[in-house]
N, C-alpha and C positions, 0 to 999 in steps of 0.2 A: 658596366651594366647597371641599369636601374633596378631596384628591388621590386619584385612583383607584389601587387596589392593582395592582401589576404581576402579570401572568399568570405561570404557571409557565414557559411557553415563553420569555417575555421575560427572566425571571431566569436561565434556563438559558443563553440566548444571551449575557447579560451576563457570566456566570461563564466561559463559553467564550472570550470575548474576553480576559478577564484571564488565562486559562490559556495562550492563544497568546502573549500579551504576555510572560509570565514564562518560557515554554518556548523561544521562538524569538527569536533576535536579529534586528534589522532586516537585511533581505537587501540586500547590495550587488551592484551590476551588474558583477561581476568576470567575466573570460573563463571561469573554471571554472563559475560559477553559470549563465551564459548557455548554455554548451555543454551542461552536464548537464541543464538544464531543457528545452532543445530536443530532446536525445536522449530524455528521458522522454516528451515529446509524441509523437515519431515512433514509439517503441517501443509506447507505449500505444495509439496509433491503429492500429498494425499488429495488436496483440492484439485490439482491440475489433472490427475489421472483417475480420481474416483469421486468427482463432484456429484455424479448422478446418484451415488449412494449416500451422500453426506448432506443433502439439502436440508432435511429436517433437523439432524443433529447440529449442523452449523447455525441454523437460525435459533435453535434452542440455546446454544452457547452464547450467541449474541444477546439473547434475552437475559441470560444470567449476568452478563456484563452490564447491560443497561439497567437491570433491576438493582444490581449492587450499587451502581452510581446514583440511581434515584434514592435508594435507601440511605446512603451516606448524606446526600443533600437534605433529605427529609429529617434525618436525625439531628442535623445542625439547626433546622428550623423549629422542630418540635421539642428537642431537648432529651430525646431518648438515647440509650446507648447505641453508638454507631454500629458495632459488630452485629448486634441482634437485629436492628432495623435493616441493615444491609442484607443480612441473610434472608429475612422475611421478604424483602423486596425482590431479591434474586429468585426465590422460589415462586413468587406470584407471577412475575413477568416471564420467567422461563416457562411456566405452565401455560400462560396465555400464548406465548410464542409457539409452543409445541402444538397447540390446538389450531392456531391461525397462521401457520407458517407460510401458506400460500399468499396471504395478504402481505406478509413481510417480504416475500420474494418479489412481489409486484413493486413495492416501494423501493427495494434494493435495485431492481432493474432500472427504474426511473432515475434514482439517485446516481447510479453508476455511470450511465451515459451523460447525465448532466455534469457530473464531476469531471469526466474526461474532457468534455467540450470546454468547460470553464478553465481547466488547467491548460488546455491548448491555447485559449485566448490570452491567459496571463503569461504564458511562456513565449509568446511571439515577440519579435523585435529584439532590441539590445537589452541584454540582461544587466547592463551597468546600473540600471535603476534599482536593482536589488542589492547592489554592493555598497559597503560603507563609503561615505564621502571621504575623500582624502583630507588628512589633517591640514589645516591652514597654517598653524604655528608649530614649529619643531623646537624643542628645548634641547640645546646642546649640552652634553655632559661629557666629562673626561673619562668616566668609567662606564663600562657596559653593564646593563642590568644582569642580575644573577638569574640562574635557571628558574628559581622559585618565583622571582618577580616577573619574569617573562610569562610563566604559566598563569599566574594570577591576572596579569594584564590581559593576556589573550582570552582567558576565560570570561573576564568581565566584558571584553569587547564582543565576544560571541553572543552573550546574553543581550547586550545592547543591539547587536546586529539582528538577531532573531526578532526582537521587539520592533525594530525598524522595518524588517521585512513584513511582519504581520500588519503593521500600520499601512505600509505601502500597498499590500494586497487589498486591504479594506478600502483604501482610497480608490484603487483601480476598479474594484467591483462597483463602487458608487458611481464612478465616472464612465462606466462602459457605455451607457446610453442604449437606446433601442437597437441600434445596429450591432453593438457589441454583445447584447444579450440574445440576439437572434439565433446564433448557433447553439448556445446552451438550451434555449427554449425548444428548438427543433429536435435536439438530442433527447430531451426529456419526453417530448411527444412520441418520438420513435420508440423510446424505451417503453412507454405505456402501451403502444400498439403491439409491439413484440411480446410484451408480457401478457396481453389479452389474447393474442392469436396462438402463441406457442410458449407458454410460461416455462414449462420444464426445460425445453431445449435452450431457450435464451438464458434461463437461470444457470444451467450447466455451463454455458459459454462464458458468462461474466464471472461466475465463481471460479471457473478454471483459470481465467485470466488473472484474477486476484491471487490464486494459488501460485501461478507461475511467477508473478512479480514478487510475492513473498519469498518463494524459494530462492530466486536469484539474488535478492537483496540479502537474505540470510547467508547465502554462500559467499557473496562478496564481502560481507562483514567478517565472516570467519577467516577468509583469506587475508584481508587487510589487517586483522588483529595479529595473525601469526607472521605475516610477511609485510611489514609496513611499507616497504619499497614498492609494492604493487599498487598502492593507492593512486599514485600519480598516473600510472599506466591505465588503470581502470577509468579514472575520471577523464583522461584524455581521449577515451574512445567510448563515449556514452552510447553511440549508435550500435557498437558491438554488444554492449550490455542489453540494449533494447532488442537486438536481434535474437539473443539467447532467450529472452523472455517470450518473444513471439514464437520462436521455434518450439520451446517447451510447451507453450499453450496449444499450438497446433498438434503436436504429438499427442498431448492428452486428449484432445477432441477426436483425433483419428482413432486412438486406442478405444475410447468409449463408444464411438460409432461402430467400430468393428465388433466390439463386445455385444452391442445391442442387436446387430444384424445376425450374429452367430450365437444364438442361445445354446446353452448346454443341452445335449441330447437327453431325452427322458429315459429313465431306466425301463428296461423291458419288463412287462408284467410276468409274474411267476407262472411257470407252466403248471397246468392242472392235469394230472393223470386221468385218462378216461377209465371208467369202471370196466372191469373185465366181465365178459359174459359167462 
């Protein structure tokens, strides 16, 4: 019997596994990894199920991060102490974000759909273009490299690979052309319209999606750090990982919609005794 040709989906998944292998080192169960993955799960679940209550706090938190980054950059340019400048920048930008959080939500709505559409464009086709080129020359040696040498070589290769992927993405973005940029442009326009017509609802939707993705990635990181053998099974089924993200996102939207339709009953007013005649 002749072997059956692989489907496009199977080839894509195979290349996706190779991309993950070259891009991410094996995850060690260090305290930092465990703590950060659990924090990602908690924050992601909060966004997925309570994003309607966290719009302004999350935008304020983003303002703190942006202000800190701007403060560090400004400190290097002006020559002031970085911690002080970063703290001042964080306070100022966070205060601006707190007052103008609706404008930030509009920008986030546009950027979110634009980013999703652009990622879809870049992820189409054969992922081989994002993989390292095969070595042309192989140096034969009688001894196998030690474990330390293998780790150093792999680590250096990963940094070179990530730099190559970054350059490749930049080149593809430059060469998309009018047809390639059409979908991201339409997505950005749709995001602007949705933000204008129903800002709170759309912001809750995309922030909940962000939370679902964060929670699932945090959970997958925690699992892969404790049980390294599960990494290959997870990367072999990215559609299942995506299904969990979408399912968690939909559950969060349903929960918040139900909560909005069924407000808590108001407390009954206290009874006032009528005066006796």
